[in-house]
N, C-alpha and C positions, 0 to 999 in steps of 0.2 A: 636575824630573827622577823618573824612577820607575828603580828597581833589581831585576831580579828574576833569580835564577837557579834551575838545578835541582839544586842542591848541597846537602847536609847538613851541608856543612863551615864551623863558623865561620869557620874564616881567610879562606875564600870567600864569605861572608855578610855577618854581622856585622862582621866585621874590616874589611873594606872600607868599611863605611858609618860607622863609629868613623874610620878614618883620614881618610876625606872632611871629616867633619865638625870635627874637629881640624884639619885643613889648612886649610880655610876660615874659622876664626876665628870664627865666630858668623854668617856672610855668608850661610848654608844653616840649615835645619832640618827635623827629622823632622816631617811631617804625617801624623796617624791618618786613612787613607781608608778604613778596614773599612767605613763605614756607606753610603760610594758603591760597595761591591762586590758587590752582592747575589745570592745564593748562591755567591759565592767563597770556599771555605775560607782561614782565614788563622791564625798562633800569634804569640803574642808573640815578639820577638828575644831572644836569650841576652844575658844583660850581662856574664858571664864564662864564661871557658872556660879548659880545660889544654890548653897545645900539646904535641904528641908528637912525637918522634923518627920516623923511618922503621920502626924496630923498636917502634914505640906504645909509647914508656916517655916517662913525662912528663920536660919539659924544665924547665928553672931560668926562661925568659924565651922571649918570642919572638926578643929581640934575638939570642939565643946561635945562631940559627939562621939569622942574614943572612951 
């Protein structure tokens, strides 16, 4: 599976992938395919991020907005 977005929001990018990995319990893995994408710009994903309110204030946790 390939997952791609045009968003710079980690809740729409990295958090989706992290949730998929968590829910699949080790049955899927991230594969680095940058060597196969000649001329395609890539960057490493974020490993942590701050969740912000609609007012752009930091929230204590993602679960507080569910």
